TIBA-533175 format. One line per field, with one value per atom (N, C-alpha, C, CB): residue in three letters; atom name; x, y, z. Coordinates in steps of 0.2 Angstrom, whole numbers, m for minus. Glycine has a CB too. Example, Ala and Ser with C-alpha at 12.3 -4.5 7.8 and 13.67 -1.06 7.14 Angstrom:
<nodes>
code = (ala,ala,ala,ala,ser,ser,ser,ser)
site = (N,CA,C,CB,N,CA,C,CB)
xx = (66,62,66,57,64,68,64,70)
yy = (m28,m22,m16,m22,m11,m5,0,m3)
zz = (39,39,39,45,35,36,39,29)
</nodes>
This chain:
<nodes>
code = (met,met,met,met,his,his,his,his,leu,leu,leu,leu,his,his,his,his,ile,ile,ile,ile,cys,cys,cys,cys,phe,phe,phe,phe,his,his,his,his,val,val,val,val,leu,leu,leu,leu,leu,leu,leu,leu,phe,phe,phe,phe,val,val,val,val,pro,pro,pro,pro,leu,leu,leu,leu,gln,gln,gln,gln,thr,thr,thr,thr,thr,thr,thr,thr,val,val,val,val,glu,glu,glu,glu,glu,glu,glu,glu,leu,leu,leu,leu,ile,ile,ile,ile,phe,phe,phe,phe,arg,arg,arg,arg,gly,gly,gly,gly,phe,phe,phe,phe,leu,leu,leu,leu,leu,leu,leu,leu,gln,gln,gln,gln,trp,trp,trp,trp,phe,phe,phe,phe,ala,ala,ala,ala,lys,lys,lys,lys,lys,lys,lys,lys,asn,asn,asn,asn,ser,ser,ser,ser,his,his,his,his,pro,pro,pro,pro,phe,phe,phe,phe,leu,leu,leu,leu,leu,leu,leu,leu,pro,pro,pro,pro,leu,leu,leu,leu,leu,leu,leu,leu,val,val,val,val,ala,ala,ala,ala,leu,leu,leu,leu,ile,ile,ile,ile,phe,phe,phe,phe,gly,gly,gly,gly,ser,ser,ser,ser,leu,leu,leu,leu,his,his,his,his,phe,phe,phe,phe,thr,thr,thr,thr,asn,asn,asn,asn,pro,pro,pro,pro,glu,glu,glu,glu,met,met,met,met,glu,glu,glu,glu,lys,lys,lys,lys,ser,ser,ser,ser,thr,thr,thr,thr,leu,leu,leu,leu,trp,trp,trp,trp,val,val,val,val,gly,gly,gly,gly,leu,leu,leu,leu,asn,asn,asn,asn,tyr,tyr,tyr,tyr,ile,ile,ile,ile,trp,trp,trp,trp,gly,gly,gly,gly,gly,gly,gly,gly,phe,phe,phe,phe,met,met,met,met,leu,leu,leu,leu,thr,thr,thr,thr,phe,phe,phe,phe,phe,phe,phe,phe,ala,ala,ala,ala,val,val,val,val,lys,lys,lys,lys,ala,ala,ala,ala,gly,gly,gly,gly,arg,arg,arg,arg,ser,ser,ser,ser,glu,glu,glu,glu,leu,leu,leu,leu,ser,ser,ser,ser,ile,ile,ile,ile,gly,gly,gly,gly,ala,ala,ala,ala,his,his,his,his,ala,ala,ala,ala,ala,ala,ala,ala,asn,asn,asn,asn,asn,asn,asn,asn,met,met,met,met,phe,phe,phe,phe,ile,ile,ile,ile,leu,leu,leu,leu,trp,trp,trp,trp,phe,phe,phe,phe,leu,leu,leu,leu,ala,ala,ala,ala,glu,glu,glu,glu,glu,glu,glu,glu,lys,lys,lys,lys,ser,ser,ser,ser,thr,thr,thr,thr,asp,asp,asp,asp,asp,asp,asp,asp,gly,gly,gly,gly,ser,ser,ser,ser,val,val,val,val,pro,pro,pro,pro,ser,ser,ser,ser,leu,leu,leu,leu,phe,phe,phe,phe,lys,lys,lys,lys,val,val,val,val,val,val,val,val,asp,asp,asp,asp,val,val,val,val,his,his,his,his,pro,pro,pro,pro,ala,ala,ala,ala,thr,thr,thr,thr,asn,asn,asn,asn,leu,leu,leu,leu,met,met,met,met,trp,trp,trp,trp,asn,asn,asn,asn,ile,ile,ile,ile,cys,cys,cys,cys,ile,ile,ile,ile,phe,phe,phe,phe,leu,leu,leu,leu,leu,leu,leu,leu,phe,phe,phe,phe,tyr,tyr,tyr,tyr,phe,phe,phe,phe,phe,phe,phe,phe,ile,ile,ile,ile,gln,gln,gln,gln,lys,lys,lys,lys,lys,lys,lys,lys,tyr,tyr,tyr,tyr,ser,ser,ser,ser,ser,ser,ser,ser,phe,phe,phe,phe,lys,lys,lys,lys,arg,arg,arg,arg,arg,arg,arg,arg,ser,ser,ser,ser,asp,asp,asp,asp,his,his,his,his,asn,asn,asn,asn,val,val,val,val,thr,thr,thr,thr,gly,gly,gly,gly,arg,arg,arg,arg,tyr,tyr,tyr,tyr,ser,ser,ser,ser,his,his,his,his,ser,ser,ser,ser)
site = (N,CA,C,CB,N,CA,C,CB,N,CA,C,CB,N,CA,C,CB,N,CA,C,CB,N,CA,C,CB,N,CA,C,CB,N,CA,C,CB,N,CA,C,CB,N,CA,C,CB,N,CA,C,CB,N,CA,C,CB,N,CA,C,CB,N,CA,C,CB,N,CA,C,CB,N,CA,C,CB,N,CA,C,CB,N,CA,C,CB,N,CA,C,CB,N,CA,C,CB,N,CA,C,CB,N,CA,C,CB,N,CA,C,CB,N,CA,C,CB,N,CA,C,CB,N,CA,C,CB,N,CA,C,CB,N,CA,C,CB,N,CA,C,CB,N,CA,C,CB,N,CA,C,CB,N,CA,C,CB,N,CA,C,CB,N,CA,C,CB,N,CA,C,CB,N,CA,C,CB,N,CA,C,CB,N,CA,C,CB,N,CA,C,CB,N,CA,C,CB,N,CA,C,CB,N,CA,C,CB,N,CA,C,CB,N,CA,C,CB,N,CA,C,CB,N,CA,C,CB,N,CA,C,CB,N,CA,C,CB,N,CA,C,CB,N,CA,C,CB,N,CA,C,CB,N,CA,C,CB,N,CA,C,CB,N,CA,C,CB,N,CA,C,CB,N,CA,C,CB,N,CA,C,CB,N,CA,C,CB,N,CA,C,CB,N,CA,C,CB,N,CA,C,CB,N,CA,C,CB,N,CA,C,CB,N,CA,C,CB,N,CA,C,CB,N,CA,C,CB,N,CA,C,CB,N,CA,C,CB,N,CA,C,CB,N,CA,C,CB,N,CA,C,CB,N,CA,C,CB,N,CA,C,CB,N,CA,C,CB,N,CA,C,CB,N,CA,C,CB,N,CA,C,CB,N,CA,C,CB,N,CA,C,CB,N,CA,C,CB,N,CA,C,CB,N,CA,C,CB,N,CA,C,CB,N,CA,C,CB,N,CA,C,CB,N,CA,C,CB,N,CA,C,CB,N,CA,C,CB,N,CA,C,CB,N,CA,C,CB,N,CA,C,CB,N,CA,C,CB,N,CA,C,CB,N,CA,C,CB,N,CA,C,CB,N,CA,C,CB,N,CA,C,CB,N,CA,C,CB,N,CA,C,CB,N,CA,C,CB,N,CA,C,CB,N,CA,C,CB,N,CA,C,CB,N,CA,C,CB,N,CA,C,CB,N,CA,C,CB,N,CA,C,CB,N,CA,C,CB,N,CA,C,CB,N,CA,C,CB,N,CA,C,CB,N,CA,C,CB,N,CA,C,CB,N,CA,C,CB,N,CA,C,CB,N,CA,C,CB,N,CA,C,CB,N,CA,C,CB,N,CA,C,CB,N,CA,C,CB,N,CA,C,CB,N,CA,C,CB,N,CA,C,CB,N,CA,C,CB,N,CA,C,CB,N,CA,C,CB,N,CA,C,CB,N,CA,C,CB,N,CA,C,CB,N,CA,C,CB,N,CA,C,CB,N,CA,C,CB,N,CA,C,CB,N,CA,C,CB,N,CA,C,CB,N,CA,C,CB,N,CA,C,CB,N,CA,C,CB,N,CA,C,CB,N,CA,C,CB,N,CA,C,CB,N,CA,C,CB,N,CA,C,CB,N,CA,C,CB,N,CA,C,CB,N,CA,C,CB,N,CA,C,CB,N,CA,C,CB,N,CA,C,CB,N,CA,C,CB,N,CA,C,CB,N,CA,C,CB,N,CA,C,CB,N,CA,C,CB,N,CA,C,CB,N,CA,C,CB,N,CA,C,CB,N,CA,C,CB,N,CA,C,CB,N,CA,C,CB,N,CA,C,CB,N,CA,C,CB,N,CA,C,CB,N,CA,C,CB,N,CA,C,CB,N,CA,C,CB,N,CA,C,CB,N,CA,C,CB)
xx = (69,62,61,62,55,53,53,46,56,57,50,61,45,39,35,35,36,32,35,33,42,45,43,53,42,39,32,40,28,21,20,17,24,24,26,29,32,34,29,41,26,21,14,20,11,4,4,1,8,8,8,14,12,12,5,18,2,m4,m10,m6,m10,m15,m14,m14,m8,m7,m8,0,m7,m8,m16,m5,m19,m27,m29,m30,m27,m29,m27,m26,m21,m19,m23,m12,m25,m29,m36,m29,m39,m45,m45,m48,m40,m40,m37,m37,m31,m27,m29,m20,m32,m34,m42,m33,m46,m53,m56,m57,m55,m58,m55,m57,m49,m46,m48,m38,m49,m51,m59,m51,m62,m69,m70,m73,m66,m66,m64,m62,m59,m55,m60,m49,m65,m71,m74,m75,m75,m78,m74,m82,m68,m63,m56,m65,m51,m45,m40,m43,m42,m37,m32,m41,m26,m21,m20,m14,m24,m24,m30,m22,m36,m42,m43,m48,m41,m41,m38,m38,m32,m29,m32,m21,m35,m38,m45,m40,m49,m55,m53,m59,m48,m47,m44,m42,m40,m37,m42,m32,m47,m52,m56,m57,m57,m60,m55,m63,m49,m44,m43,m37,m42,m42,m48,m40,m54,m60,m60,m66,m58,m59,m54,m58,m49,m44,m46,m37,m52,m54,m56,m59,m57,m59,m53,m63,m47,m40,m39,m34,m36,m35,m31,m32,m26,m22,m26,m16,m32,m36,m37,m42,m37,m38,m33,m38,m27,m22,m24,m15,m26,m28,m32,m22,m38,m42,m39,m49,m38,m36,m29,m36,m24,m17,m16,m12,m19,m18,m23,m21,m29,m33,m29,m39,m26,m23,m17,m20,m14,m8,m11,m5,m16,m19,m21,m25,m24,m26,m20,m30,m15,m9,m6,m4,m5,m2,m7,m2,m13,m17,m17,m25,m16,m15,m9,m15,m3,3,3,9,1,1,m3,m2,m9,m13,m10,m20,m6,m3,3,0,6,11,8,15,3,m1,m3,m7,m5,m8,m2,m12,4,9,13,14,13,17,12,19,6,1,1,3,3,3,4,9,2,2,7,m5,12,18,21,23,23,26,22,28,15,11,11,4,10,10,16,9,22,28,29,34,28,28,24,27,18,13,15,6,17,20,26,21,31,37,35,42,31,29,26,24,21,18,23,12,27,32,37,35,39,44,41,46,34,31,30,24,28,27,34,24,39,46,49,50,49,53,50,56,43,40,33,38,34,28,25,30,18,15,8,13,7,1,m6,1,m7,m13,m12,m15,m12,m12,m15,m4,m16,m19,m16,m20,m10,m7,m7,0,m9,m10,m4,m16,2,9,10,9,6,7,13,1,14,19,26,18,31,37,41,41,43,47,54,43,58,65,64,69,59,58,51,60,50,44,42,43,37,35,31,32,34,30,27,35,30,27,26,32,20,19,16,14,18,16,13,22,7,4,5,m4,6,8,15,7,19,26,27,31,23,22,20,18,15,13,18,6,22,27,32,30,34,39,37,41,30,27,27,21,26,26,33,23,38,45,47,49,45,47,43,45,37,33,36,26,38,40,47,41,51,58,57,62,53,51,49,46,44,42,48,37,52,58,63,61,64,68,65,69,59,56,55,49,54,53,59,51,65,72,73,77,71,72,68,71,62,57,55,51,57,55,48,59,44,36,34,33,37,35,36,38,42,44,40,51,37,33,26,34,24,17,16,14,11,10,5,7,5,1,m6,3,m7,m14,m17,m13,m13,m15,m13,m12,m17,m16,m17,m19,m13,m14,m13,m9,m14,m14,m20,m8,m20,m26,m31,m25,m28,m32,m36,m28,m35,m38,m45,m34,m49,m56,m56,m61,m58,m58,m65,m57)
yy = (m62,m62,m70,m59,m72,m79,m81,m80,m87,m89,m91,m95,m94,m96,m89,m100,m84,m78,m75,m72,m75,m74,m78,m74,m84,m89,m87,m96,m86,m84,m78,m84,m73,m67,m68,m61,m72,m73,m77,m77,m81,m86,m82,m92,m79,m76,m69,m77,m65,m58,m58,m54,m61,m61,m63,m64,m68,m71,m66,m77,m63,m57,m51,m55,m49,m43,m45,m40,m51,m53,m53,m59,m55,m55,m48,m59,m44,m37,m34,m33,m35,m32,m34,m33,m41,m43,m41,m51,m39,m36,m29,m37,m25,m18,m16,m15,m19,m17,m22,m17,m27,m31,m30,m39,m33,m33,m26,m37,m22,m16,m11,m13,m11,m6,m8,m7,m14,m16,m14,m24,m14,m12,m5,m14,m1,6,8,10,5,6,6,2,2,1,7,m5,11,18,24,19,23,29,26,35,28,26,31,22,37,42,39,48,40,37,40,38,46,48,47,56,47,46,39,48,34,27,26,23,28,27,30,29,36,40,36,47,34,30,24,28,20,14,15,10,21,23,25,28,28,30,24,35,19,13,9,9,9,5,8,5,15,18,18,26,19,18,12,20,6,0,m1,m6,3,3,7,4,11,16,12,20,6,2,0,m4,1,m2,2,m1,m1,3,9,m2,9,15,22,14,21,27,31,25,28,32,38,28,37,42,48,39,48,53,51,58,51,49,52,50,59,63,60,70,60,59,51,61,47,40,38,36,41,40,42,43,48,50,46,57,43,38,32,36,29,23,25,20,31,33,34,40,38,39,32,43,27,21,17,16,17,14,18,15,25,28,26,36,26,24,17,26,13,6,5,1,8,8,11,11,17,21,16,27,13,8,3,4,0,m5,m2,m8,4,7,9,14,12,14,7,18,2,m4,m8,m8,m8,m12,m19,m13,m20,m26,m25,m31,m30,m29,m32,m33,m34,m37,m32,m40,m26,m21,m19,m15,m19,m17,m22,m15,m29,m34,m35,m41,m34,m34,m28,m34,m22,m16,m17,m10,m19,m20,m25,m22,m31,m36,m34,m43,m31,m28,m23,m25,m19,m14,m17,m9,m22,m25,m30,m29,m33,m37,m33,m42,m28,m23,m21,m17,m19,m16,m22,m13,m27,m33,m35,m39,m36,m38,m33,m40,m26,m21,m16,m18,m15,m10,m12,m4,m14,m16,m10,m21,m9,m4,m6,1,m3,m5,m4,m2,2,3,2,11,m4,m6,m13,m6,m15,m21,m27,m23,m27,m33,m31,m34,m26,m23,m24,m26,m24,m24,m31,m20,m36,m43,m47,m47,m45,m48,m45,m47,m50,m47,m44,m53,m38,m35,m32,m29,m30,m28,m21,m27,m17,m11,m10,m5,m6,m5,3,m6,4,11,14,12,19,22,29,22,32,39,40,45,40,40,47,34,50,56,55,62,54,52,56,52,63,67,66,75,65,63,57,63,52,45,46,41,50,51,54,56,59,62,57,68,53,48,43,44,41,37,40,34,47,50,50,58,51,51,44,53,39,32,30,27,31,29,33,30,39,43,41,51,39,36,30,35,25,19,20,15,25,27,29,32,33,35,29,41,25,19,15,15,13,8,11,5,18,21,21,29,21,21,13,23,9,2,m2,m2,0,m3,1,m5,m1,3,4,0,m1,0,7,m6,9,15,21,17,21,26,27,26,21,21,23,14,23,24,32,20,34,42,42,44,48,49,51,55,52,54,48,60,43,37,31,38,28,22,16,22,12,7,0,7,m5,m12,m14,m12,m18,m21,m16,m27,m11,m6,m1,m2,m1,4,1,6,6,4,3,9,m3,m4,m3,m12)
zz = (94,92,91,85,92,92,84,95,83,76,73,76,77,75,72,80,76,74,67,79,67,60,54,61,56,51,49,53,54,52,48,59,50,47,39,50,38,32,28,32,31,27,26,31,31,30,28,37,29,27,20,30,16,9,6,6,9,7,8,11,14,15,11,23,10,6,m2,7,m4,m11,m12,m12,m7,m8,m8,m2,m4,m4,m11,2,m13,m19,m25,m21,m25,m31,m31,m30,m25,m24,m26,m17,m24,m25,m31,m19,m33,m39,m44,m37,m43,m48,m50,m46,m46,m48,m48,m43,m43,m42,m47,m35,m48,m53,m60,m53,m62,m68,m69,m69,m64,m64,m66,m58,m62,m63,m69,m57,m72,m78,m84,m79,m83,m89,m89,m87,m84,m84,m86,m78,m83,m84,m83,m79,m88,m87,m86,m94,m83,m81,m76,m78,m77,m72,m65,m76,m64,m57,m54,m57,m58,m55,m53,m60,m57,m55,m48,m60,m47,m41,m35,m41,m36,m31,m29,m33,m34,m32,m28,m38,m30,m27,m20,m31,m19,m13,m8,m14,m10,m5,m2,m9,m7,m4,0,m10,m2,2,9,m2,9,15,20,14,17,21,24,17,21,24,30,19,30,36,42,33,41,46,53,44,53,59,63,57,60,63,70,58,75,81,81,86,76,76,73,71,71,69,75,66,81,87,88,93,86,86,83,84,77,72,66,71,66,60,54,61,54,48,46,50,50,48,46,53,50,49,43,55,42,37,30,37,30,24,23,26,28,27,23,34,25,21,14,25,14,7,2,7,5,1,m1,6,4,2,m3,8,m2,m7,m14,m5,m14,m20,m24,m19,m20,m23,m26,m18,m22,m24,m30,m18,m31,m37,m43,m36,m41,m46,m49,m44,m45,m47,m52,m42,m50,m54,m61,m51,m61,m67,m72,m66,m69,m73,m76,m69,m72,m74,m78,m68,m78,m81,m78,m88,m72,m69,m61,m71,m57,m50,m46,m48,m49,m45,m40,m50,m43,m39,m33,m43,m34,m28,m23,m31,m25,m21,m17,m25,m20,m16,m12,m21,m14,m9,m3,m13,m4,1,6,m1,4,8,12,4,8,12,17,7,16,21,27,18,26,32,36,30,32,35,39,30,37,40,47,36,46,52,57,50,55,60,63,57,59,62,66,56,64,67,72,62,71,74,78,70,84,88,91,94,91,93,97,88,103,106,103,113,100,97,89,98,87,80,79,78,73,72,75,65,77,81,88,78,90,97,101,100,98,102,104,107,102,105,101,105,95,91,93,83,95,97,91,101,92,87,89,84,85,87,91,81,89,92,94,87,100,103,101,110,98,96,102,89,105,111,110,117,106,104,97,107,94,87,86,85,81,78,71,78,70,64,58,65,59,54,51,56,56,54,51,60,53,50,42,54,41,34,30,35,33,29,27,33,32,30,25,37,25,20,13,22,13,7,4,8,8,5,3,11,7,5,m1,11,m2,m8,m14,m7,m13,m19,m21,m17,m16,m17,m21,m11,m19,m22,m29,m18,m30,m37,m41,m37,m39,m43,m45,m40,m40,m41,m46,m34,m46,m50,m57,m48,m57,m64,m68,m63,m64,m68,m70,m63,m65,m66,m72,m60,m72,m77,m83,m73,m88,m94,m96,m100,m93,m94,m91,m92,m86,m83,m88,m76,m91,m96,m102,m98,m104,m111,m110,m114,m104,m103,m102,m97,m106,m105,m99,m111,m95,m90,m92,m86,m99,m101,m106,m106,m106,m110,m107,m118,m103,m99,m104,m92,m105,m110,m106,m116,m109,m106,m103,m101,m98,m96,m92,m92,m90,m86,m91,m82,m97,m101,m104,m107,m105,m107,m115,m105,m117,m124,m127,m126)
</nodes>
């Protein structure tokens, strides 16, 4: 793999994902929380907007339903992490790690990088429903890992979201 590409991915992807996270899991989540602080409704609202903004990506040609659900699921879980933790660091890190992994390891022709980024593997046969199932498993495993690791997840009740996301 070309070292300059690795460097660019390492430098710019965290910047891009941090901006997305601050917009969606920061500003937008805070704004919605002023109206409603339900721990499942907030992530759903933010995820629907997050997912819909990805609907212009080239990979949507494979299956609008499954790829769209994949983006909505990812947006839901990233927002749910932020709500449960009361902070955005986990979402920022998970989003950056996900995008960097994809760019470094999985090149695909019909994607936002259109296969032009040299990766370790070339994806030739994509099954969007299978991809969604894998992402559901990965996000759930990550959730159970961070739930055990961070005590702030254990203290927060699913019916009483406290911290900066709650409405005062």
